C-alpha positions in Angstrom: 98.2 180.2 157.5 97.9 181.0 153.7 99.1 184.3 154.3 102.1 182.9 157.0 103.4 180.7 154.2 103.3 183.1 151.5 105.3 185.6 153.6 107.3 182.6 153.7 107.8 181.9 150.4 108.2 185.8 149.6 111.0 185.7 151.6 114.4 186.6 149.8 117.3 184.1 149.8 120.6 186.4 150.5 124.0 184.8 150.4 126.4 185.8 152.8 129.1 184.7 150.5 127.9 187.3 147.9 130.8 190.3 148.6 127.9 193.1 147.3 125.7 191.3 149.6 124.1 193.6 152.5 123.1 190.3 154.6 127.3 189.5 154.4 127.7 193.4 155.8 125.4 192.8 158.4 126.5 189.2 159.4 130.0 190.8 159.6 128.7 193.8 162.0 126.4 191.1 164.4 130.0 189.0 164.3 131.9 192.4 165.6 129.1 193.1 168.1 128.0 189.4 169.8 126.2 191.6 172.8 124.1 193.7 170.6 120.6 191.8 171.1 121.3 192.9 175.0 120.1 196.1 173.9 117.1 194.7 171.6 116.4 191.8 173.7 113.4 191.5 171.7 114.8 190.6 168.5 116.3 187.4 169.8 112.6 185.9 170.2 110.9 188.0 166.9 114.3 186.5 164.8 112.9 183.4 162.6 116.1 180.3 162.4 115.3 178.0 159.8 115.4 174.4 161.4 115.0 170.8 159.5 112.0 169.6 158.3 110.7 173.0 157.1 109.7 174.4 160.9 111.2 177.6 162.2 112.0 178.6 165.7 113.1 182.1 167.4 116.8 182.8 167.7 116.4 182.2 171.7 115.0 178.6 170.6 117.6 177.7 167.9 120.3 179.0 170.2 118.9 176.5 173.3 119.1 173.7 170.5 122.5 175.0 170.0 123.5 174.8 173.0 122.0 171.4 173.9 123.3 169.8 170.9 127.0 171.2 172.0 126.3 169.4 175.2 125.4 166.2 173.8 128.9 166.5 171.9 131.0 167.2 174.7 129.4 164.5 176.9 130.4 162.0 174.0 133.6 163.2 173.8 134.1 163.0 177.4 132.9 159.3 177.5 135.2 158.7 174.6 137.9 159.8 176.5 136.9 158.2 179.6 136.9 155.0 177.8 140.2 155.4 176.0 141.9 156.4 179.3 140.5 153.2 181.2 141.8 151.0 177.7 145.1 152.6 178.0 145.6 151.9 181.8 144.6 148.5 180.9 147.1 148.0 178.2 149.8 149.5 180.5 149.3 147.4 183.0 149.5 144.2 180.9 152.0 145.3 179.0 154.6 146.0 182.5 152.8 142.0 183.3 154.6 141.0 180.0 157.5 143.2 180.7 158.1 141.4 184.2 157.5 137.8 182.7 159.9 138.3 180.0 162.5 139.6 182.6 162.3 136.4 184.9 162.4 133.8 181.9 166.2 132.4 182.0 166.9 131.7 178.5 165.6 132.5 175.1 163.7 129.9 174.0 161.8 130.6 177.3 161.7 134.5 176.2 160.0 133.3 173.0 157.5 131.3 174.7 156.7 133.8 177.4 155.6 136.2 174.2 153.8 133.9 172.8 151.9 132.7 175.3 150.9 136.2 177.2 150.0 137.8 173.7 147.6 134.9 173.3 146.0 134.8 176.6 146.3 138.4 178.0 145.9 140.3 174.8 143.6 138.2 172.9 145.7 137.6 170.2 143.7 134.9 168.6 146.9 133.3 166.2 150.7 134.7 167.5 153.6 133.6 165.3 157.6 134.3 165.3 159.8 134.4 162.3 163.4 134.4 163.4 166.1 135.5 161.6 168.5 132.8 163.3 168.0 129.8 165.3 167.6 129.7 168.7 168.7 127.5 171.0 165.6 125.0 172.9 163.1 126.4 170.1 162.3 123.0 168.6 159.6 122.2 165.9 156.9 124.2 167.6 153.7 125.6 165.6 154.5 129.4 166.6 157.9 129.4 165.6 159.8 129.3 162.3 163.1 130.3 160.7 163.8 133.2 157.9 167.1 134.2 157.1 167.0 138.1 157.5 168.3 138.6 153.8 165.2 136.2 152.7 163.7 138.0 149.6 160.3 137.6 150.8 160.1 139.9 153.8 161.2 142.5 151.5 157.5 144.4 152.4 158.2 144.3 155.6 162.0 146.0 155.4 161.1 149.8 156.3 159.3 148.0 159.0 162.6 146.1 160.0 164.6 148.9 160.1 162.5 151.3 161.6 161.0 149.2 164.5 157.7 150.6 163.9 154.7 148.2 164.2 152.6 147.0 160.9 148.6 147.1 161.6 146.4 146.1 159.4 144.7 143.4 157.2 147.9 141.6 155.2 148.0 141.0 151.9 147.4 137.4 151.3 151.1 136.1 150.3 152.3 138.0 153.2 149.8 136.7 155.5 150.8 133.1 154.5 153.9 134.2 155.2 154.2 134.4 158.5 150.6 132.5 159.9 151.1 129.5 157.5 148.3 127.5 157.4 146.0 129.6 160.5 146.2 132.7 158.1 142.6 131.9 156.5 141.9 132.5 160.5 143.6 136.2 160.6 141.6 139.0 159.4 144.1 141.5 160.7 147.0 141.8 162.3 150.3 143.7 164.3 153.7 142.7 163.2 156.2 143.6 165.6 159.8 144.1 164.6 162.4 142.9 167.4 165.6 144.3 166.6 168.5 141.3 165.8 165.4 138.6 166.7 162.6 138.8 164.0 159.0 139.3 163.3 156.3 138.5 166.0 152.9 138.5 164.3 149.6 138.6 165.9 146.6 137.8 164.1 143.0 138.6 164.9 139.7 137.0 163.6 138.4 140.5 164.0 138.9 142.6 161.0 138.8 146.0 163.3 141.2 144.8 166.1 143.9 146.1 164.1 143.8 149.1 161.7 146.4 151.4 160.0 147.1 154.8 161.8 146.3 153.1 165.4 148.5 154.2 167.9 151.3 151.8 168.7 153.0 153.2 171.7 152.5 149.8 173.4 153.1 147.2 171.1 156.8 148.8 170.3 157.2 148.3 174.0 156.3 145.0 174.1 158.9 144.8 171.1 161.4 146.1 173.0 160.8 144.3 175.8 161.1 140.8 174.0 164.1 142.4 172.4 166.0 143.3 175.7 165.0 139.9 177.3 166.5 137.8 174.6 170.0 140.1 174.6 169.7 139.5 178.3 169.1 135.9 178.4 171.6 135.8 175.4 
């Protein structure tokens, strides 16, 4: 045992990145000849590969461990892809149902009320608010709507989103959250802000800080905003 430990300690440490190292040349040669061990199968058993914790294993055993880990990683990725596909399918169905409901709206006020109701019920929005750029007949004193002129200076942080139509996702600065969510801003840990061309901003707030985040996919959010815009134009 002592002899083995002494031998292990005496094993020279080579740096493949050192251009002067013979080990580097050997490594490069082996990469160019990946079937080399077929001619010398005994090497696969006798070569020693370090493992975590200071232990060692044969090359064959090491390769098996690597393959097992790759298989586990592949399984995890397939599981994630499957989960994402199912989530996207559910979102697609709900977005389609929202679009149909908006198309059935007979007035602009009804379209707005439908949007708020569906986002709250089917899309788990804890707080849903709409900032309108102009008055809409039939929308009176309701908790979910407020009037903000399109040139209101407080909308400056949202100008780029309004111009591009791209939803904003993540955590809003306190003053922005208060502007859109009013007295319920404290309940909102993350939000999605949907610009609706010619109409205003639809703000969906969640108590879950991870529900909406920068960089998340916004395809379905854009589709919802476009559906509302179309319904408003049609009813108007």
